[in-house]
C-alpha positions as a printed NumPy array, in Angstrom:
array([[139.562, 112.804, 164.51 ],
       [140.757, 115.668, 166.615],
       [141.631, 115.405, 170.381],
       [138.538, 117.34 , 171.409],
       [136.457, 114.822, 169.178],
       [137.919, 111.944, 170.837],
       [137.241, 113.38 , 174.272],
       [133.608, 113.997, 173.373],
       [133.214, 110.453, 172.198],
       [134.647, 109.086, 175.471],
       [132.391, 111.244, 177.599],
       [129.163, 110.178, 175.821],
       [127.351, 107.477, 177.879],
       [125.16 , 105.049, 176.186],
       [122.976, 104.494, 179.204],
       [122.242, 108.244, 179.388],
       [121.394, 108.319, 175.696],
       [119.082, 105.37 , 176.261],
       [117.278, 106.986, 179.106],
       [117.146, 110.309, 177.205],
       [115.332, 108.604, 174.324],
       [112.978, 106.893, 176.873],
       [112.069, 110.339, 178.325],
       [111.487, 111.878, 174.859],
       [109.242, 108.989, 173.841],
       [107.263, 108.988, 177.122],
       [107.258, 112.78 , 177.593],
       [108.053, 112.308, 181.25 ],
       [111.004, 111.564, 183.515],
       [108.859, 109.671, 185.999],
       [107.347, 107.419, 183.338],
       [110.734, 106.768, 181.689],
       [112.023, 105.828, 185.315],
       [109.238, 103.262, 185.71 ],
       [109.667, 101.74 , 182.334],
       [113.543, 101.422, 182.797],
       [113.253, 100.287, 186.505],
       [115.486, 103.02 , 187.676],
       [114.793, 105.96 , 190.357],
       [113.46 , 109.223, 188.794],
       [116.118, 111.068, 190.576],
       [118.876, 108.913, 188.872],
       [117.321, 109.6  , 185.478],
       [117.178, 113.322, 186.184],
       [120.887, 113.234, 187.213],
       [121.958, 111.42 , 184.12 ],
       [120.073, 113.993, 181.912],
       [121.698, 116.932, 183.713],
       [125.166, 115.307, 183.245],
       [124.358, 114.82 , 179.538],
       [123.35 , 118.497, 179.08 ],
       [126.575, 119.463, 180.855],
       [128.608, 117.282, 178.485],
       [127.052, 118.787, 175.427],
       [127.053, 122.366, 177.108],
       [123.417, 123.011, 175.919],
       [119.803, 122.441, 177.342],
       [118.098, 119.459, 175.933],
       [114.801, 119.558, 177.766],
       [112.412, 122.018, 178.942],
       [111.002, 120.641, 182.322],
       [107.413, 121.718, 183.48 ],
       [104.766, 120.196, 185.72 ],
       [103.19 , 118.056, 182.91 ],
       [106.575, 116.606, 181.85 ],
       [109.242, 117.675, 179.574],
       [109.551, 119.394, 176.067],
       [112.544, 119.174, 173.775],
       [114.756, 122.028, 172.794],
       [115.997, 122.342, 169.22 ],
       [119.283, 120.788, 170.439],
       [117.201, 117.989, 172.11 ],
       [115.443, 117.293, 168.911],
       [118.77 , 117.015, 167.06 ],
       [120.144, 114.757, 169.771],
       [117.147, 112.426, 169.716],
       [117.56 , 111.886, 165.901],
       [121.184, 110.953, 166.315],
       [120.648, 108.925, 169.495],
       [117.924, 106.77 , 167.883],
       [120.224, 106.149, 164.915],
       [123.263, 105.314, 166.976],
       [121.177, 102.892, 169.248],
       [119.586, 101.24 , 166.255],
       [123.139, 100.709, 164.746],
       [124.322,  99.17 , 168.036],
       [121.418,  96.803, 168.231],
       [122.005,  95.74 , 164.639],
       [125.672,  95.28 , 165.339],
       [124.853,  93.124, 168.331],
       [122.344,  91.084, 166.408],
       [124.821,  90.357, 163.644],
       [127.804,  89.653, 165.931],
       [125.776,  87.335, 168.226],
       [125.135,  85.076, 165.208],
       [128.755,  84.215, 165.065],
       [128.354,  82.026, 168.129],
       [126.33 ,  79.662, 165.817],
       [128.708,  79.765, 162.781],
       [129.595,  82.417, 160.246],
       [126.646,  84.461, 159.454],
       [126.065,  87.874, 157.827],
       [124.643,  89.922, 155.059],
       [126.323,  90.916, 151.832],
       [125.135,  93.334, 149.343],
       [126.061,  92.927, 145.692],
       [125.431,  95.147, 142.614],
       [126.298,  93.348, 139.389],
       [126.081,  93.927, 135.639],
       [123.721,  91.974, 133.453],
       [126.768,  90.08 , 131.894],
       [127.881,  88.936, 135.18 ],
       [124.328,  87.966, 136.393],
       [123.443,  86.043, 133.516],
       [126.832,  84.327, 132.773],
       [128.583,  83.442, 135.986],
       [126.903,  84.545, 139.194],
       [124.204,  81.925, 139.446],
       [126.776,  79.012, 139.67 ],
       [129.225,  80.937, 141.748],
       [126.754,  82.313, 144.235],
       [125.03 ,  78.85 , 144.449],
       [128.365,  77.094, 145.363],
       [129.145,  79.762, 148.038],
       [125.667,  79.488, 149.749],
       [125.936,  75.763, 149.844],
       [129.11 ,  76.262, 151.914],
       [127.796,  79.213, 153.929],
       [124.09 ,  78.485, 154.195],
       [123.717,  81.198, 156.968],
       [125.014,  84.099, 154.852],
       [122.256,  86.223, 153.336],
       [123.142,  87.723, 149.894],
       [121.217,  90.525, 148.27 ],
       [121.973,  90.819, 144.599],
       [120.888,  93.673, 142.307],
       [121.34 ,  93.87 , 138.58 ],
       [122.367,  97.246, 137.289],
       [124.529,  98.793, 134.348],
       [128.08 ,  98.782, 135.004],
       [128.232, 102.61 , 135.606],
       [125.4  , 102.301, 138.112],
       [127.237,  99.414, 139.948],
       [130.312, 101.596, 140.395],
       [128.218, 104.558, 141.689],
       [126.502, 102.122, 144.241],
       [129.848, 101.032, 145.545],
       [131.201, 104.546, 145.762],
       [128.037, 105.64 , 147.697],
       [128.043, 102.536, 150.087],
       [124.87 , 101.112, 148.754],
       [126.744,  97.909, 147.934],
       [129.479,  96.124, 149.58 ],
       [130.755,  94.518, 146.401],
       [130.333,  95.456, 142.731],
       [130.834,  93.035, 139.741],
       [131.092,  94.682, 136.408],
       [133.059,  95.844, 133.436],
       [135.262,  98.645, 134.417],
       [136.522,  99.934, 131.062],
       [135.047, 103.343, 131.868],
       [136.989, 103.731, 135.145],
       [136.165, 103.227, 138.775],
       [137.732, 106.399, 140.309],
       [139.299, 105.63 , 143.563],
       [137.71 , 102.302, 144.064],
       [139.821,  99.077, 144.31 ],
       [139.387,  96.132, 141.67 ],
       [140.254,  92.547, 141.446],
       [139.835,  90.31 , 138.332],
       [136.648,  88.02 , 138.243],
       [136.029,  86.663, 134.814],
       [136.7  ,  87.461, 131.219],
       [133.965,  87.356, 128.682],
       [133.832,  87.663, 124.957],
       [131.469,  89.674, 122.788],
       [130.045,  88.096, 119.571],
       [127.592,  89.189, 117.001],
       [124.269,  87.604, 116.93 ],
       [122.443,  87.139, 113.734],
       [119.542,  85.068, 112.217],
       [120.894,  81.787, 110.75 ],
       [119.61 ,  82.982, 107.296],
       [121.502,  86.291, 107.589],
       [124.216,  87.069, 105.104],
       [126.728,  87.535, 107.932],
       [125.998,  84.156, 109.626],
       [128.509,  82.466, 107.216],
       [131.434,  84.445, 108.562],
       [134.05 ,  82.718, 110.859],
       [134.781,  86.008, 112.478],
       [134.05 ,  89.581, 111.713],
       [135.212,  93.135, 112.542],
       [132.398,  95.333, 114.178],
       [132.85 ,  97.88 , 111.374],
       [131.481,  95.341, 108.777],
       [128.236,  95.29 , 110.797],
       [127.443,  98.942, 110.439],
       [125.459,  98.743, 107.337],
       [122.837,  96.637, 108.953],
       [120.113,  97.49 , 111.537],
       [121.123,  96.706, 115.254],
       [119.16 ,  95.788, 118.257],
       [121.079,  97.416, 121.19 ],
       [121.118,  97.432, 125.   ],
       [120.491, 100.612, 126.985],
       [122.355, 103.484, 125.803],
       [124.377, 103.748, 128.969],
       [125.384,  99.936, 129.047],
       [129.172,  99.023, 128.806],
       [128.417,  97.094, 125.559],
       [126.537,  99.896, 123.793],
       [129.181, 102.401, 124.888],
       [131.983, 100.135, 123.493],
       [130.012,  99.649, 120.297],
       [129.394, 103.469, 119.968],
       [132.88 , 104.253, 120.418],
       [134.026, 101.648, 117.9  ],
       [131.595, 103.162, 115.296],
       [132.737, 106.613, 115.934],
       [136.51 , 105.708, 115.421],
       [135.391, 104.726, 111.929],
       [133.461, 107.987, 111.4  ],
       [130.311, 105.89 , 111.306],
       [127.123, 105.574, 113.426],
       [125.11 , 102.632, 114.456],
       [121.797, 101.985, 112.668],
       [119.896, 101.43 , 115.976],
       [116.396, 100.042, 115.317],
       [115.423,  99.417, 118.972],
       [116.883,  99.439, 122.538],
       [116.132,  96.552, 124.946],
       [116.773,  96.189, 128.598],
       [117.909,  92.56 , 128.599],
       [119.862,  89.93 , 126.664],
       [116.809,  87.514, 126.308],
       [114.739,  90.415, 124.756],
       [117.697,  91.034, 122.366],
       [117.524,  87.537, 121.218],
       [113.905,  87.465, 120.567],
       [113.985,  90.724, 118.46 ],
       [116.957,  89.462, 116.457],
       [115.135,  86.155, 115.881],
       [112.066,  88.144, 114.716],
       [114.153,  89.961, 112.035],
       [114.419,  93.386, 113.821],
       [118.243,  93.525, 113.455],
       [121.416,  92.052, 114.694],
       [123.2  ,  92.572, 118.02 ],
       [126.326,  92.274, 120.168],
       [126.192,  90.23 , 123.522],
       [128.493,  88.12 , 125.433],
       [129.214,  84.712, 124.047],
       [128.573,  82.578, 127.166],
       [125.228,  84.478, 127.618],
       [124.112,  83.599, 124.215],
       [125.232,  80.008, 124.788],
       [122.819,  79.802, 127.896],
       [120.062,  81.269, 126.013],
       [120.662,  79.467, 122.649],
       [117.1  ,  78.014, 122.451],
       [115.715,  81.488, 121.549],
       [114.981,  81.119, 117.827],
       [117.447,  80.084, 114.981],
       [120.395,  82.348, 115.798],
       [124.062,  82.159, 115.143],
       [126.991,  83.804, 117.169],
       [129.8  ,  85.231, 115.045],
       [133.082,  86.155, 116.876],
       [134.115,  89.713, 116.792],
       [137.839,  90.323, 115.804],
       [138.023,  93.76 , 117.715],
       [140.248,  93.877, 120.795],
       [137.483,  95.487, 122.818],
       [135.315,  92.436, 122.321],
       [137.396,  90.713, 125.019],
       [136.478,  92.205, 128.27 ],
       [137.542,  91.787, 131.905],
       [134.774,  91.713, 134.388],
       [136.055,  92.79 , 137.704],
       [135.265,  92.733, 141.475],
       [134.955,  96.344, 142.925],
       [135.074,  97.662, 146.396],
       [135.808, 100.823, 148.326],
       [138.4  ,  98.952, 150.256],
       [138.848,  95.157, 150.051],
       [140.646,  95.124, 153.488],
       [137.811,  96.769, 155.492],
       [134.914,  94.552, 154.112],
       [132.802,  92.788, 156.75 ],
       [133.877,  89.101, 157.319],
       [131.194,  87.552, 155.272],
       [131.926,  89.954, 152.354],
       [135.611,  88.982, 152.496],
       [134.547,  85.311, 152.435],
       [132.528,  85.89 , 149.245],
       [135.41 ,  87.93 , 147.773],
       [137.784,  85.039, 148.288],
       [135.246,  82.571, 146.725],
       [134.793,  84.749, 143.557],
       [138.557,  85.728, 143.097],
       [140.239,  83.443, 140.491],
       [142.54 ,  80.823, 141.877],
       [146.313,  81.035, 141.163],
       [147.374,  78.657, 138.406],
       [148.966,  75.441, 139.983]])
């Protein structure tokens, strides 16, 4: 921040901004003074000082009240936003008098949501009942974008395709397996290379999912393509499609074990190195996260080996 910008911030008076918003909302200095229990002359003086600070007229005064200048319209927008943020900050901080409270926004991949987060977030909430957690499920690429744009405090996803300037910490590891009907010819294999599956029809996740992208790269390295019969949005739908003979598919092993009741299916481990994946915690800067987000981060981070 430049010195002139710092001086501008110091000269701005919150009470004057509140009175300015009141005058704009009521269209009259007199009515704003009555509502705020302050003399009209004092309101008028503060508005004049505010215009002097900004070096531009904000209001056009006339016998019926006041009208906003273009600069006044702009200030009203920013003043409302600033005052709303201050009210929100006061509300959140005041809750600390009654114990740790707060609000954490998380975007996570389907693999993290299905396999690990129900238990992990449940344990956290049992320790911190006052904390509100908003969890949204997205593709890994969308999780990264949400954290970059500030739509999420924390992201939890596979980061094989990169995270740019974001910071990461390890969360969990998962293993991808091939899901086939119990009667399928591949079901008797103890383990298999993904290349060996390419002669068969596949049921795949969305084309931009991290699992499908890894499968696509593996096939391309062999000069092959995936015989994709259908795309599905979720792992449960994939299992149902496979159980009904529409193909075979790749999904995380733990997710399959949690949904094992779906049809007569078998999981065959994949031998490929890319089938072992690291799911990571992602943030713009872990050190600047709000208190409650840091509490959750510590809860989700792996404990050091004893």
